[in-house]
N, C-alpha and C positions, 0 to 999 in steps of 0.2 A: 782926856779922851779925845780921840781923833774922830772928826765928823766927816761925812761923805761929801764930796764935792757937789755943787749945784749942778743941776741937769744941763744948765747953759754951757757948761764947760765941755760937754760932749754933744749936744743935741745937733747942732748944724755942721760938725765937723765929718770929714770922711773918716769911716771906720778905720781903725789900725789893722794892718795887715798880719802882724804876728800875734793873733789872738787865739792860738790853737794850742791844743795840748798833743803833742807828738809822741809816738811811741818810743822814738830815739831821744835819750835824755839831753844830747847836745843840742837839738834842734827845738826842743820844748821851752818856750817862753813863758808858759803858764805852768806854775807848779801845783796850783790848788784851783779848784773852779768853785766859785761862790754858789752857795745853795739857791735854788729856785725859789722867788718870792711868790708867784703867782700859784694859788691853791688849786683852782679848777679852771678849765678852759670851756667847758660846756656845762651849763645851767638850765634848770628848769625840766620840762617834760620833754624828755628825748625820744620816747616811743611816738608822740604825736608828730614830731618833727620828721622822723624817719618814715612815717606813714603819709607825709605831705598835707596834713590837716590844717596847717596855718596858712592864712590868706594874705596877711600883710607882713612886709619886711621893713624895718626901719635900720639903717646902718649908718655909721660915721666913717668918712674916709678921709685920707690925708691929702692935702693940696700941694704938699712938697715933700721932698726926700728929707728924712730925718732920722734919728736915732731917739728911741723912746725908752726910757729906764723902766725896769720891771717894777720898781716901786710905784710908779705913775700908773702903769697898767693895772696893777692890783688895787690901787685906789679907785680906779674907774670902775673895775669889775665889782667891787664891793658896794659902791654907790647905786650902780644900775641894778644889780640883783636886789639890793634892798627896796628900791622904789618900785621895780617890777613885781615883786613878791606881794608888795602891799596892794598894788593895783589889780593884778591878775591872778592872785594866789598861786597856783601852780600850772596855770593855763599859758605858758609862755615858753620860750626857748631863747636863750642868750648865748652867744658864742664869742670867745676872744679869738680873733683870726690871725694874730701874729704870735711868734715865739721868741723870746729873748735868747738868741744863740751868741751874739757878740759878747765878749768878757771885756769889761772896762778896766783899765789900769790907772795907777796914780803913781808918779815918782815922788815920793814926799821929800820936801827939802824944808828944813827947820832954820830958822833964823834965832839969833840970841845967844846967849851965853854959852852953856856946856852943852845943850842938846844938840846944836849942829855938828860938833866935833865929834861926837861919838857916833851918829848914825849915817852922816852925809859921805856919799862917795862921788858926788858930782854927776856927771853925765857917762861915767864908765858904767857900761851894762844897765843902761836907764831904760830898762823895760818897764820897771814899776811893778807894784804888787796888785794882784786882783782885788778889784774894790766893788763890782756889782755887775750885773748883766744889762744889756739893752737890746731891743729888737730893732733892726734895721728896716725901716717902713719907706717904700717907694711911692712915688707921686702917683695918686689915684687908687692906692691899695686900701682895702677896707680892713679897719682896725677892729671894730666891734659891730656885731649884728645881732639884731633881736627879731623873734618871728612870734606873731600873736593873732587873735581873731578880736573883731570888734572894731568897727570904724570910728566909734565914739571915743576909743582910747588913743587914737593917733595924736591928738594935740598933747595929751598928757606925756605920752612916750617921747616926743619930739621935745617937751621941755625937760624930761630927765636927760636926754643926750646933750642938750644945749647946757644943762648945769654942769656936765662933766667936760666941756669943751676946753675950759681953762686949765685943765690939768695936764693937757698936751702942750708942747712947746711949739707947735706948729699951726698953720691955718687949716682947718677941718670944716667939711661940708657934711650936713645931715640930709640924707636922702630917704625918701618914702616910696616903696613899691608895693602895688596892690595887684594881685594876680586873680584871675577868675577861675 
């Protein structure tokens, strides 16, 4: 079984240029697009958010340019959604602000006896096979944002966001904004 590469293999690198699917077959470097791992981008009470009833906004933003895999984004989304649901029931709104457009590729090279002889082509047409998706996040861009009411909940929500910080492979900052 082939395992996915670690996020550090992609995270700080410049995104690959030829990660598109073209209508012309000769120019299409991506033959298949991996499925989307993020299930929902907006969670909680959307009607109250649209009406502007939430007074407190807590968000996490990137402090450096990075690629974040969709697996990491989904893990953070599940953790934050579970914790906020326990704390606020349905009286919150959580949004994932980034979308994984970039397709990650891996040029598999096997070493050893007979495996390498059958599959390896070296660097000839070394575009690699699609392995996953990643969101390209710029410095200062908001990754996740949550909206809720009740100033007594701010320390708990900050703790929830602090718990998810290690899932990102970059320096991140948690910011609280209170509107009147």
